[in-house]
KESEKE-748674 format. One record per residue (C-alpha): residue in three letters; y, z, x. Coordinates in steps of 0.02 Angstrom, whole numbers, plus 50000, padded with zeros to 5 digits. Each point is the difference from the previous one (the first is absolute). Layout:
REM KESEKE-748674
alaYZX/...
//
This chain:
REM KESEKE-748674
unk510534937349965/unk498195005850009/unk499225017050033/unk498225005950024/unk499495017949961/unk498425007550075/unk499115015449931/unk498755009750106/unk498465009349939/unk499485017649953/unk500165012250148/unk500694985350100/unk501644994550076/unk501004984050030/unk498874997050151/unk498664993449881/unk501044984849952/unk501194998450149/unk499064985550083/unk500214989449844/unk501825005149977/unk500364995550181/unk499134983249980/unk500994995649845/unk501645005050083/unk499584988750145/unk499654985249886/unk501415001949874/unk501765006549977/unk499465012249864/unk500435018449994/unk498395009950022/unk499925018349953/unk498585012850004/unk500445016149909/unk499045015850043/unk499285007749843/unk500365018549966/unk498865011450101/unk499414985750110/unk500414994050175/unk499475005650173/unk499835018049938/unk499265002149827/unk500835012349882/unk499094995849839/unk499895017449927/unk500905000749833/unk500354981349992/unk499644991749832/unk499464981849983/unk501534995549896/unk501085004450151/unk499174985950097/unk500344988049856/unk501825005549981/unk500354998550186/unk499314982350001/unk501024995849844/unk501615006450079/unk499714989450155/unk499604984549897/unk501515002049886/unk501125000650153/unk499244983950066/unk500174991349831/unk501855004149998/unk500254991450168/unk498764985649996/unk499614985749882/unk498184999550053/unk498925015250036/unk498165000050048/unk498925015649999/unk498525003450114/unk498865014849969/unk498605006950107/unk498605011049930/unk500845012649882/unk501604990450036/unk499174985249917/unk499875009949839/unk501825005250015/unk500504981950033/unk499024994749847/unk500915012949895/unk501674993350062/unk499474982349955/unk499785005249818/unk501775007349989/unk501154990150114/unk500394981650030/unk499174998150168/unk499554982050046/unk498295002250082/unk498735013750032/unk498865002750149/unk498575012549983/unk499115005350160/unk498425010649985/unk500735006049836/unk499105015449934/unk499634996049819/unk498325007250050/unk499675010450154/unk498635005850118/unk498794986450048/unk498425010550022/unk498974986050077/unk501284996550138/unk500355018650018/unk498175003050041/unk500074986350133/unk501575008050075/unk499155017150003/unk498514992550093/unk501204993050131/unk500855017050015/unk498315008750021/unk499484987550135/unk501615003450096/unk499705018749980/unk498314999050087/unk500764989050136/unk501385012950030/unk501354987649946/unk500735008849847/unk501775000550069/unk499954981150017/unk499454997349820/unk501544995049901/unk499105001449833/unk499495018150033/unk501765004850055/unk500774992049847/unk498795007949875/unk500155017350077/unk501904999450005/unk500094994549819/unk498825013949943/unk500925013650095/unk501754995249942/unk499674995449817/unk500065013949870/unk498784998249855/unk501485000249880/unk500724984650087/unk498364990749979/unk500045004349815/unk501764992849989/unk499394984150083/unk498624998449871/unk501245003149860/unk501094986050066/unk498534987950001/unk499535005149822/unk501804997649944/unk500264982950078/unk498314991949970/unk500294997049812/unk501674991550043/unk499254986650112/unk499764987649858/unk501904999849979/unk500264991850170/unk500504981749985/unk500894996550165/unk499124989750135/unk498805011750088/unk499004999150161/unk498595012550025/unk499225003150171/unk498495010950033/unk499055004450158/unk498144996549986/unk499545015850098/unk501255011949919/unk499205017249987/unk501385006949888/unk500314986449871/unk498484990049940/unk499984981349970/unk499875003149813/unk501795006550004/unk500674983050055/unk498894991149874/unk500595011549861/unk501824996950045/unk499754981250003/unk499114999949832/unk501215012049915/unk501704993750059/unk500604986249883/unk501054990050121/unk499734981249988/unk500254998950188/unk498835012250084/unk498934999350156/unk498705011150082/unk499575000750186/unk498535009050079/unk500325004350183/unk498414999550104/unk499625015550104/unk501585009049941/unk499895018549960/unk501305009349896/unk501524997850112/unk500084981549964/unk501704997450083/unk499235005850164/unk498384990049994/unk499504986950129/unk500344985949878/unk501715006249949/unk500944984750065/unk499044988549883/unk500275012049856/unk501865001250036/unk500144981050002/unk499174999249829/unk501195013249934/unk501614992150060/unk499434982849941/unk499665007349828/unk501705008549995/unk500964984650056/unk499154987249889/unk500894995749836/unk499455010749854/
//
């Protein structure tokens, strides 16, 4: 039996990866599971949460899947990509998918472009319609500084481990991601030591890559990669 575990990002929820999980369920008979990391979900309660709690929660979920399935794949989005990478260094997963994985974060060039769009909508009186503005403001309001520090600690902890990854790995990165820069995907590709590795750049995609306009093509690439012989 086969299972696929999906890990969402910092301050996020299963919604970030649900479109991909749904697609894979529709095109396979695999068990798909999206755990909600401590402090995350529809209502953020990040105060007092340490980064190792996110790692331990993901480990517990993965160990349960490994007990029940011969083959387990792990998909990680944004910070979840770093957690998925950590798991790949410790557990016998078969393949790894990294989506907008935050080995580096904050793409200042794209962020400036996004801010210009937000400002233009402000002067047109269309702020409520601007999804980028709503997302950024909600994240800022609900994210304690201490939680951001824990996120940075997680990145610093996992980044030196990336060279220990040897399982087949697919990396996907949105070309217009304002949160994670292209150099993050390039760094992952150059650092991970898997013989079978692939990198995909998704045109016009911002950070929420599983919700972009080209998601169907991306999902096809992902499931093809997972189903092909190692």
